[in-house]
C-alpha positions as CSV (number, residue, x, y, z in Angstrom):
1,X,-104.9,-137.6,-87.6
2,X,-105.6,-136.0,-84.0
3,X,-104.3,-135.7,-80.5
4,X,-106.7,-136.8,-77.5
5,X,-105.7,-135.8,-74.0
6,X,-107.4,-137.7,-70.8
7,X,-108.1,-137.1,-67.7
8,X,-109.7,-139.2,-64.7
9,X,-110.3,-136.4,-62.1
10,X,-111.3,-132.4,-62.3
11,X,-107.1,-131.4,-61.6
12,X,-106.0,-133.2,-64.6
13,X,-108.7,-132.2,-66.7
14,X,-108.2,-128.6,-65.2
15,X,-104.5,-128.5,-65.5
16,X,-105.0,-130.3,-69.3
17,X,-107.2,-126.8,-70.3
18,X,-105.3,-124.6,-68.7
19,X,-101.8,-125.6,-70.7
20,X,-103.5,-126.6,-74.2
21,X,-105.8,-125.6,-76.9
22,X,-108.1,-128.1,-78.2
23,X,-110.5,-128.2,-80.7
24,X,-113.3,-129.8,-78.8
25,X,-113.9,-131.0,-75.2
26,X,-115.7,-134.5,-74.1
27,X,-116.6,-134.1,-70.6
28,X,-118.6,-136.3,-68.5
29,X,-120.2,-134.2,-65.5
30,X,-120.7,-137.1,-62.9
31,X,-118.2,-137.1,-60.3
32,X,-115.1,-135.0,-62.0
33,X,-117.0,-131.5,-61.7
34,X,-117.9,-131.9,-65.2
35,X,-119.8,-128.2,-64.8
36,X,-116.7,-126.2,-63.8
37,X,-114.9,-127.9,-66.6
38,X,-117.6,-126.9,-68.9
39,X,-117.4,-123.3,-67.5
40,X,-113.8,-123.3,-68.2
41,X,-114.4,-124.6,-71.7
42,X,-116.9,-122.2,-72.3
43,X,-114.5,-119.2,-71.4
44,X,-111.9,-120.8,-73.6
45,X,-114.4,-120.8,-76.7
46,X,-113.9,-124.4,-76.6
47,X,-116.7,-126.5,-78.4
48,X,-117.7,-128.9,-75.7
49,X,-119.9,-132.3,-75.8
50,X,-121.3,-133.1,-72.3
51,X,-122.1,-137.0,-71.6
52,X,-124.7,-138.0,-69.2
53,X,-127.2,-140.3,-68.4
54,X,-129.8,-137.8,-68.2
55,X,-129.5,-134.4,-70.3
56,X,-126.9,-133.2,-73.1
57,X,-126.1,-136.1,-75.0
58,X,-127.0,-139.5,-73.1
59,X,-124.2,-142.2,-72.5
60,X,-125.8,-144.7,-74.8
61,X,-125.7,-142.5,-77.6
62,X,-121.6,-143.1,-77.2
63,X,-121.5,-144.8,-80.7
64,X,-122.4,-141.8,-82.1
65,X,-120.0,-139.6,-80.9
66,X,-118.3,-138.8,-84.2
67,X,-121.3,-137.5,-85.2
68,X,-122.1,-135.1,-82.2
69,X,-118.2,-134.0,-82.9
70,X,-118.9,-133.0,-86.4
71,X,-122.2,-130.8,-85.3
72,X,-120.2,-129.1,-82.7
73,X,-116.8,-128.7,-85.0
74,X,-118.3,-127.5,-88.2
75,X,-120.4,-124.6,-87.4
76,X,-117.6,-123.4,-85.3
77,X,-115.2,-123.7,-88.5
78,X,-117.8,-121.8,-90.1
79,X,-118.0,-119.2,-87.3
80,X,-121.3,-120.0,-86.2
81,X,-121.9,-120.3,-82.6
82,X,-125.6,-121.8,-82.7
83,X,-125.4,-125.3,-82.5
84,X,-129.2,-127.2,-82.7
85,X,-128.9,-130.0,-84.9
86,X,-128.6,-132.3,-81.6
87,X,-131.4,-131.5,-80.1
88,X,-133.3,-132.7,-83.4
89,X,-131.4,-136.0,-82.9
90,X,-131.8,-136.7,-79.6
91,X,-135.8,-135.6,-79.3
92,X,-136.5,-138.7,-77.8
93,X,-134.1,-138.0,-74.9
94,X,-136.0,-134.6,-73.9
95,X,-139.6,-133.9,-72.0
96,X,-141.0,-130.6,-73.9
């Protein structure tokens, strides 16, 4: 069971992040100040999944979102801050 907060714009997202505690955040960096929101989630220690057509987690991988969330939540529950499994999963999307 989980509760999900959604925001269609930067101000709403910023307000939700300031008022609530989250186990994870999923941010879309295009058009809503995603990098500024990432700074907020990072400062609050919220594991964050970034969606974009160009980097981080590509939008065409949305059907696998639960797998990526598991990859950020499981290490956090164990006290591990480093997350690296996605890069193996997404290797075809990254240029070496």
